[in-house]
C-alpha positions as CSV (number, residue, x, y, z in Angstrom):
1,M,-11.1,-13.4,-6.8
2,S,-14.7,-12.4,-6.4
3,A,-15.5,-8.7,-6.2
4,V,-17.4,-9.5,-3.0
5,N,-14.2,-10.9,-1.5
6,W,-12.2,-7.9,-2.7
7,G,-14.6,-5.7,-0.9
8,E,-14.3,-7.8,2.2
9,V,-10.6,-7.4,2.3
10,F,-10.9,-3.6,1.9
11,Y,-13.6,-3.4,4.6
12,T,-11.5,-5.6,7.0
13,E,-8.4,-3.4,6.5
14,W,-10.4,-0.3,7.1
15,R,-12.1,-1.7,10.3
16,R,-8.8,-2.8,11.8
17,Y,-6.4,-0.1,10.7
18,G,-8.4,2.9,9.4
19,E,-9.3,4.3,6.0
20,S,-5.8,5.5,4.9
21,K,-4.2,2.1,5.6
22,A,-7.1,0.4,3.8
23,R,-6.6,2.6,0.7
24,A,-2.8,1.9,0.8
25,A,-3.5,-1.8,1.0
26,E,-5.9,-1.5,-1.9
27,M,-3.1,0.1,-4.0
28,N,-0.7,-2.6,-3.1
29,L,-3.3,-5.3,-4.0
30,R,-4.0,-3.7,-7.4
31,R,-0.3,-4.4,-8.3
32,L,-0.7,-8.1,-7.8
33,P,-1.7,-10.4,-10.7
34,V,-5.2,-11.0,-9.3
35,V,-8.2,-10.9,-11.6
36,V,-11.3,-9.6,-9.8
37,I,-14.5,-11.3,-11.1
38,A,-17.7,-9.3,-11.1
39,V,-20.9,-10.7,-9.5
40,D,-23.9,-11.2,-11.7
41,L,-27.4,-12.6,-10.9
42,D,-26.4,-16.3,-11.7
43,R,-23.3,-16.2,-9.6
44,A,-25.1,-14.5,-6.7
45,T,-27.8,-17.2,-6.9
46,R,-25.2,-20.1,-6.9
47,A,-23.4,-18.4,-3.9
48,A,-26.7,-18.0,-2.0
49,A,-27.4,-21.7,-2.5
50,L,-24.0,-22.7,-1.2
51,K,-24.5,-20.4,1.8
52,Q,-27.8,-22.0,2.6
53,K,-26.7,-25.6,2.0
54,H,-23.4,-25.4,3.9
55,N,-24.1,-22.6,6.4
56,L,-21.3,-20.4,5.0
57,G,-20.7,-16.8,5.6
58,Y,-22.0,-14.6,2.7
59,A,-18.6,-13.6,1.3
60,D,-17.2,-17.1,1.9
61,A,-20.0,-18.4,-0.3
62,F,-18.8,-16.2,-3.2
63,A,-15.2,-17.4,-2.8
64,A,-16.4,-21.0,-2.8
65,E,-18.7,-20.6,-5.7
66,L,-16.0,-19.0,-7.9
67,A,-13.4,-21.6,-7.0
68,M,-15.9,-24.4,-7.8
69,E,-17.0,-22.8,-11.0
70,R,-13.4,-22.3,-12.2
71,G,-12.2,-25.7,-10.9
72,A,-9.6,-23.8,-8.9
73,W,-8.1,-24.3,-5.5
74,L,-9.4,-22.0,-2.8
75,V,-6.4,-20.6,-0.8
76,T,-7.6,-19.8,2.7
77,A,-6.8,-19.9,6.4
78,D,-10.5,-20.2,7.3
79,P,-11.5,-23.7,8.4
80,E,-15.1,-22.9,7.6
81,F,-14.7,-24.1,4.0
82,S,-14.2,-27.7,5.2
83,K,-18.0,-27.9,5.3
84,L,-18.0,-28.3,1.6
85,G,-16.1,-31.5,1.7
86,R,-14.7,-32.8,-1.6
87,A,-16.8,-30.4,-3.6
88,L,-14.1,-27.8,-3.1
89,S,-10.3,-28.1,-3.4
90,I,-8.8,-26.2,-0.5
91,F,-5.2,-25.1,0.1
92,S,-5.1,-24.4,3.8
93,L,-2.8,-21.6,5.1
94,P,-1.9,-21.3,8.8
95,R,-4.2,-19.0,10.7
96,H,-3.0,-15.6,11.8
97,E,-4.9,-13.6,14.4
98,A,-4.4,-9.9,14.2
């Protein structure tokens, strides 16, 4: 998982449920076997190019870039990623509106 997307999860939890619930969610997420990948200049440039070419959200571009670089499936409920076509392997989850 990109560090940018980790931050997006934390921000979203805080916005919806408040700081204390966001911090609790962070503690729970840290227990999962998820590797958080730092963002460097090259990764940021590749993500920015994807954002521009495919009209993606900023954080979405980092998720897509990392999945493409690693040859991994992107697990998401966001239909936005379909813009990348066959360049990205997507495992679609059902959407849940909070």
